[in-house]
A tleap script that builds the chain and sets N, CA, C and O, in Angstrom:
source leaprc.protein.ff14SB
mol = sequence {
  NMET VAL ALA GLU THR VAL LYS GLN THR LYS
  THR LYS LEU TYR ILE ARG MET ALA LEU TYR
  LYS VAL SER THR PRO SER ASN VAL GLU PRO
  ASP TRP SER ILE GLU GLY ARG VAL PRO GLU
  ILE THR GLN GLN LEU ASP LEU ASN ASP SER
  LEU PRO GLU VAL LYS GLY CYS VAL LEU PHE
  ARG HIE LEU PHE LEU LYS GLU SER GLN THR
  CGLN
}
set mol.1.N position { 135.117 117.456 7.283 }
set mol.1.CA position { 135.723 118.261 8.324 }
set mol.1.C position { 134.687 118.469 9.436 }
set mol.1.O position { 133.508 118.695 9.163 }
set mol.2.N position { 135.132 118.391 10.661 }
set mol.2.CA position { 134.247 118.521 11.820 }
set mol.2.C position { 133.584 119.895 11.862 }
set mol.2.O position { 132.423 120.009 12.256 }
set mol.3.N position { 134.302 120.928 11.464 }
set mol.3.CA position { 133.743 122.281 11.484 }
set mol.3.C position { 132.487 122.363 10.622 }
set mol.3.O position { 131.539 123.063 10.979 }
set mol.4.N position { 132.466 121.668 9.509 }
set mol.4.CA position { 131.284 121.654 8.637 }
set mol.4.C position { 130.096 120.991 9.325 }
set mol.4.O position { 128.951 121.386 9.104 }
set mol.5.N position { 130.360 119.994 10.151 }
set mol.5.CA position { 129.300 119.267 10.844 }
set mol.5.C position { 128.545 120.165 11.815 }
set mol.5.O position { 127.328 120.037 11.954 }
set mol.6.N position { 129.249 121.070 12.487 }
set mol.6.CA position { 128.606 121.925 13.485 }
set mol.6.C position { 128.113 123.253 12.918 }
set mol.6.O position { 127.450 124.024 13.612 }
set mol.7.N position { 128.438 123.512 11.666 }
set mol.7.CA position { 127.999 124.762 11.034 }
set mol.7.C position { 126.476 124.823 11.063 }
set mol.7.O position { 125.800 123.817 10.853 }
set mol.8.N position { 125.954 125.995 11.323 }
set mol.8.CA position { 124.509 126.218 11.384 }
set mol.8.C position { 123.843 125.510 12.568 }
set mol.8.O position { 122.633 125.284 12.549 }
set mol.9.N position { 124.627 125.156 13.604 }
set mol.9.CA position { 124.068 124.581 14.833 }
set mol.9.C position { 124.525 125.442 16.007 }
set mol.9.O position { 125.323 126.363 15.837 }
set mol.10.N position { 124.023 125.142 17.178 }
set mol.10.CA position { 124.433 125.855 18.385 }
set mol.10.C position { 125.580 125.145 19.106 }
set mol.10.O position { 125.955 125.530 20.214 }
set mol.11.N position { 126.133 124.112 18.474 }
set mol.11.CA position { 127.225 123.338 19.071 }
set mol.11.C position { 128.498 124.173 19.123 }
set mol.11.O position { 128.878 124.810 18.140 }
set mol.12.N position { 129.146 124.161 20.274 }
set mol.12.CA position { 130.434 124.847 20.428 }
set mol.12.C position { 131.535 123.817 20.238 }
set mol.12.O position { 131.608 122.831 20.973 }
set mol.13.N position { 132.384 124.045 19.260 }
set mol.13.CA position { 133.422 123.087 18.884 }
set mol.13.C position { 134.763 123.485 19.486 }
set mol.13.O position { 135.250 124.595 19.268 }
set mol.14.N position { 135.351 122.571 20.244 }
set mol.14.CA position { 136.684 122.737 20.819 }
set mol.14.C position { 137.558 121.609 20.291 }
set mol.14.O position { 137.167 120.443 20.342 }
set mol.15.N position { 138.726 121.945 19.787 }
set mol.15.CA position { 139.623 120.969 19.174 }
set mol.15.C position { 140.652 120.492 20.196 }
set mol.15.O position { 141.247 121.296 20.913 }
set mol.16.N position { 140.851 119.197 20.253 }
set mol.16.CA position { 141.834 118.612 21.177 }
set mol.16.C position { 143.220 118.698 20.561 }
set mol.16.O position { 143.416 118.364 19.393 }
set mol.17.N position { 144.183 119.153 21.364 }
set mol.17.CA position { 145.579 119.242 20.934 }
set mol.17.C position { 146.377 118.182 21.690 }
set mol.17.O position { 146.312 118.107 22.917 }
set mol.18.N position { 147.118 117.377 20.964 }
set mol.18.CA position { 147.814 116.214 21.528 }
set mol.18.C position { 149.206 116.569 22.034 }
set mol.18.O position { 150.196 116.326 21.344 }
set mol.19.N position { 149.291 117.139 23.228 }
set mol.19.CA position { 150.594 117.512 23.788 }
set mol.19.C position { 151.502 116.312 24.008 }
set mol.19.O position { 152.724 116.456 24.005 }
set mol.20.N position { 150.927 115.133 24.198 }
set mol.20.CA position { 151.744 113.949 24.437 }
set mol.20.C position { 152.603 113.585 23.232 }
set mol.20.O position { 153.539 112.797 23.359 }
set mol.21.N position { 152.299 114.147 22.067 }
set mol.21.CA position { 153.094 113.860 20.871 }
set mol.21.C position { 154.344 114.735 20.756 }
set mol.21.O position { 155.227 114.439 19.951 }
set mol.22.N position { 154.430 115.805 21.547 }
set mol.22.CA position { 155.574 116.712 21.456 }
set mol.22.C position { 156.860 115.955 21.756 }
set mol.22.O position { 156.971 115.306 22.796 }
set mol.23.N position { 157.791 116.032 20.889 }
set mol.23.CA position { 159.117 115.402 20.919 }
set mol.23.C position { 159.085 113.886 20.818 }
set mol.23.O position { 160.088 113.231 21.101 }
set mol.24.N position { 157.954 113.315 20.422 }
set mol.24.CA position { 157.888 111.873 20.193 }
set mol.24.C position { 158.432 111.588 18.797 }
set mol.24.O position { 157.860 112.047 17.808 }
set mol.25.N position { 159.536 110.831 18.703 }
set mol.25.CA position { 160.120 110.552 17.392 }
set mol.25.C position { 159.127 109.824 16.478 }
set mol.25.O position { 158.529 108.824 16.876 }
set mol.26.N position { 158.959 110.326 15.271 }
set mol.26.CA position { 158.051 109.696 14.324 }
set mol.26.C position { 158.429 110.099 12.910 }
set mol.26.O position { 158.540 111.286 12.605 }
set mol.27.N position { 158.625 109.121 12.059 }
set mol.27.CA position { 158.885 109.397 10.644 }
set mol.27.C position { 157.600 109.837 9.948 }
set mol.27.O position { 157.642 110.559 8.952 }
set mol.28.N position { 156.466 109.401 10.474 }
set mol.28.CA position { 155.180 109.712 9.872 }
set mol.28.C position { 154.747 111.141 10.205 }
set mol.28.O position { 154.150 111.823 9.371 }
set mol.29.N position { 155.053 111.596 11.439 }
set mol.29.CA position { 154.656 112.933 11.886 }
set mol.29.C position { 155.870 113.709 12.422 }
set mol.29.O position { 155.961 113.948 13.626 }
set mol.30.N position { 156.790 114.100 11.552 }
set mol.30.CA position { 158.022 114.758 12.011 }
set mol.30.C position { 157.806 116.156 12.584 }
set mol.30.O position { 158.686 116.673 13.272 }
set mol.31.N position { 156.669 116.776 12.323 }
set mol.31.CA position { 156.443 118.144 12.792 }
set mol.31.C position { 156.155 118.246 14.282 }
set mol.31.O position { 155.890 119.337 14.786 }
set mol.32.N position { 156.205 117.126 14.993 }
set mol.32.CA position { 156.038 117.149 16.453 }
set mol.32.C position { 157.389 117.198 17.159 }
set mol.32.O position { 157.441 117.199 18.389 }
set mol.33.N position { 158.476 117.238 16.401 }
set mol.33.CA position { 159.799 117.240 17.027 }
set mol.33.C position { 160.129 118.602 17.613 }
set mol.33.O position { 159.670 119.629 17.114 }
set mol.34.N position { 160.921 118.606 18.666 }
set mol.34.CA position { 161.332 119.860 19.299 }
set mol.34.C position { 162.338 120.589 18.415 }
set mol.34.O position { 162.346 121.819 18.371 }
set mol.35.N position { 163.190 119.839 17.710 }
set mol.35.CA position { 164.199 120.469 16.855 }
set mol.35.C position { 163.532 121.354 15.811 }
set mol.35.O position { 164.086 122.380 15.417 }
set mol.36.N position { 162.357 120.965 15.369 }
set mol.36.CA position { 161.621 121.767 14.387 }
set mol.36.C position { 160.732 122.812 15.043 }
set mol.36.O position { 159.887 123.417 14.383 }
set mol.37.N position { 160.920 123.024 16.337 }
set mol.37.CA position { 160.152 123.993 17.126 }
set mol.37.C position { 158.669 123.656 17.163 }
set mol.37.O position { 157.836 124.546 17.332 }
set mol.38.N position { 158.335 122.402 17.010 }
set mol.38.CA position { 156.972 121.853 17.066 }
set mol.38.C position { 156.012 122.633 16.148 }
set mol.38.O position { 155.027 123.198 16.624 }
set mol.39.N position { 156.295 122.664 14.844 }
set mol.39.CA position { 155.428 123.406 13.925 }
set mol.39.C position { 154.003 122.853 13.845 }
set mol.39.O position { 153.086 123.568 13.443 }
set mol.40.N position { 153.814 121.601 14.220 }
set mol.40.CA position { 152.468 121.026 14.146 }
set mol.40.C position { 151.492 121.781 15.045 }
set mol.40.O position { 150.350 122.018 14.651 }
set mol.41.N position { 151.922 122.158 16.235 }
set mol.41.CA position { 151.032 122.893 17.136 }
set mol.41.C position { 150.662 124.245 16.525 }
set mol.41.O position { 149.502 124.655 16.572 }
set mol.42.N position { 151.641 124.930 15.958 }
set mol.42.CA position { 151.379 126.223 15.311 }
set mol.42.C position { 150.399 126.054 14.155 }
set mol.42.O position { 149.479 126.855 13.993 }
set mol.43.N position { 150.598 125.012 13.354 }
set mol.43.CA position { 149.709 124.758 12.218 }
set mol.43.C position { 148.284 124.492 12.696 }
set mol.43.O position { 147.323 124.990 12.108 }
set mol.44.N position { 148.150 123.707 13.761 }
set mol.44.CA position { 146.818 123.400 14.279 }
set mol.44.C position { 146.143 124.648 14.842 }
set mol.44.O position { 144.953 124.864 14.609 }
set mol.45.N position { 146.890 125.470 15.580 }
set mol.45.CA position { 146.318 126.708 16.125 }
set mol.45.C position { 145.898 127.662 15.006 }
set mol.45.O position { 144.842 128.290 15.086 }
set mol.46.N position { 146.723 127.771 13.966 }
set mol.46.CA position { 146.384 128.634 12.831 }
set mol.46.C position { 145.114 128.150 12.138 }
set mol.46.O position { 144.258 128.955 11.772 }
set mol.47.N position { 144.993 126.842 11.958 }
set mol.47.CA position { 143.794 126.281 11.337 }
set mol.47.C position { 142.569 126.563 12.205 }
set mol.47.O position { 141.526 126.976 11.699 }
set mol.48.N position { 142.699 126.337 13.508 }
set mol.48.CA position { 141.584 126.609 14.420 }
set mol.48.C position { 141.140 128.066 14.318 }
set mol.48.O position { 139.944 128.355 14.275 }
set mol.49.N position { 142.109 128.984 14.277 }
set mol.49.CA position { 141.797 130.414 14.191 }
set mol.49.C position { 141.099 130.779 12.887 }
set mol.49.O position { 140.334 131.742 12.838 }
set mol.50.N position { 141.359 130.017 11.842 }
set mol.50.CA position { 140.778 130.329 10.540 }
set mol.50.C position { 139.341 129.831 10.389 }
set mol.50.O position { 138.657 130.203 9.435 }
set mol.51.N position { 138.884 129.004 11.309 }
set mol.51.CA position { 137.541 128.431 11.215 }
set mol.51.C position { 136.624 129.050 12.270 }
set mol.51.O position { 136.832 128.819 13.461 }
set mol.52.N position { 135.632 129.816 11.875 }
set mol.52.CA position { 134.761 130.474 12.852 }
set mol.52.C position { 133.987 129.491 13.726 }
set mol.52.O position { 133.557 129.853 14.821 }
set mol.53.N position { 133.806 128.271 13.270 }
set mol.53.CA position { 133.081 127.267 14.058 }
set mol.53.C position { 133.878 126.790 15.271 }
set mol.53.O position { 133.299 126.314 16.247 }
set mol.54.N position { 135.212 126.917 15.211 }
set mol.54.CA position { 136.068 126.457 16.311 }
set mol.54.C position { 136.100 127.539 17.386 }
set mol.54.O position { 136.502 128.674 17.133 }
set mol.55.N position { 135.672 127.168 18.581 }
set mol.55.CA position { 135.577 128.125 19.691 }
set mol.55.C position { 136.803 128.109 20.597 }
set mol.55.O position { 136.968 129.007 21.422 }
set mol.56.N position { 137.664 127.104 20.456 }
set mol.56.CA position { 138.862 127.031 21.274 }
set mol.56.C position { 139.496 125.658 21.167 }
set mol.56.O position { 139.132 124.858 20.305 }
set mol.57.N position { 140.454 125.389 22.054 }
set mol.57.CA position { 141.108 124.083 22.027 }
set mol.57.C position { 141.256 123.547 23.451 }
set mol.57.O position { 141.200 124.288 24.432 }
set mol.58.N position { 141.443 122.252 23.518 }
set mol.58.CA position { 141.635 121.547 24.779 }
set mol.58.C position { 142.997 120.873 24.703 }
set mol.58.O position { 143.299 120.189 23.725 }
set mol.59.N position { 143.817 121.062 25.726 }
set mol.59.CA position { 145.143 120.440 25.752 }
set mol.59.C position { 145.024 119.053 26.357 }
set mol.59.O position { 144.634 118.897 27.514 }
set mol.60.N position { 145.362 118.053 25.566 }
set mol.60.CA position { 145.248 116.667 26.002 }
set mol.60.C position { 146.638 116.092 26.168 }
set mol.60.O position { 147.434 116.110 25.229 }
set mol.61.N position { 146.881 115.680 27.124 }
set mol.61.CA position { 146.697 115.641 28.542 }
set mol.61.C position { 147.383 116.821 29.175 }
set mol.61.O position { 148.560 117.069 28.914 }
set mol.62.N position { 146.684 117.539 29.985 }
set mol.62.CA position { 147.205 118.765 30.579 }
set mol.62.C position { 148.454 118.528 31.422 }
set mol.62.O position { 149.265 119.440 31.582 }
set mol.63.N position { 148.626 117.321 31.965 }
set mol.63.CA position { 149.816 117.030 32.776 }
set mol.63.C position { 151.103 117.135 31.955 }
set mol.63.O position { 152.182 117.321 32.518 }
set mol.64.N position { 150.997 117.016 30.642 }
set mol.64.CA position { 152.180 117.137 29.791 }
set mol.64.C position { 152.720 118.562 29.756 }
set mol.64.O position { 153.839 118.782 29.293 }
set mol.65.N position { 151.945 119.535 30.236 }
set mol.65.CA position { 152.468 120.900 30.339 }
set mol.65.C position { 153.608 120.992 31.332 }
set mol.65.O position { 154.422 121.914 31.270 }
set mol.66.N position { 153.669 120.030 32.253 }
set mol.66.CA position { 154.729 120.018 33.259 }
set mol.66.C position { 155.947 119.219 32.823 }
set mol.66.O position { 156.963 119.223 33.518 }
set mol.67.N position { 155.870 118.542 31.700 }
set mol.67.CA position { 156.981 117.727 31.208 }
set mol.67.C position { 158.028 118.610 30.531 }
set mol.67.O position { 157.720 119.692 30.032 }
set mol.68.N position { 159.243 118.137 30.525 }
set mol.68.CA position { 160.357 118.925 29.979 }
set mol.68.C position { 160.167 119.290 28.511 }
set mol.68.O position { 160.572 120.375 28.094 }
set mol.69.N position { 159.564 118.413 27.725 }
set mol.69.CA position { 159.425 118.677 26.292 }
set mol.69.C position { 158.434 119.796 25.961 }
set mol.69.O position { 158.435 120.300 24.838 }
set mol.70.N position { 157.598 120.190 26.907 }
set mol.70.CA position { 156.649 121.261 26.634 }
set mol.70.C position { 156.970 122.555 27.375 }
set mol.70.O position { 156.177 123.496 27.367 }
set mol.71.N position { 158.121 122.595 28.005 }
set mol.71.CA position { 158.486 123.803 28.776 }
set mol.71.C position { 158.883 124.947 27.882 }
set mol.71.O position { 159.214 126.027 28.372 }
savepdb mol mol.pdb
quit
């Protein structure tokens, strides 16, 4: 786990969140669907909050905030 790598260092860890996956149909990653209220993002945020090494997150690609699937 990346959090273990930065433990006991001065490195500030920010986790990238893949907004481009929201509403992308996938049998492998169904939790990115809008019908399921995108539980993957909630799960990732909860995990980030549970790890003291994680200082925040970065939304990749920020332009997807303007797309209909992320409104």
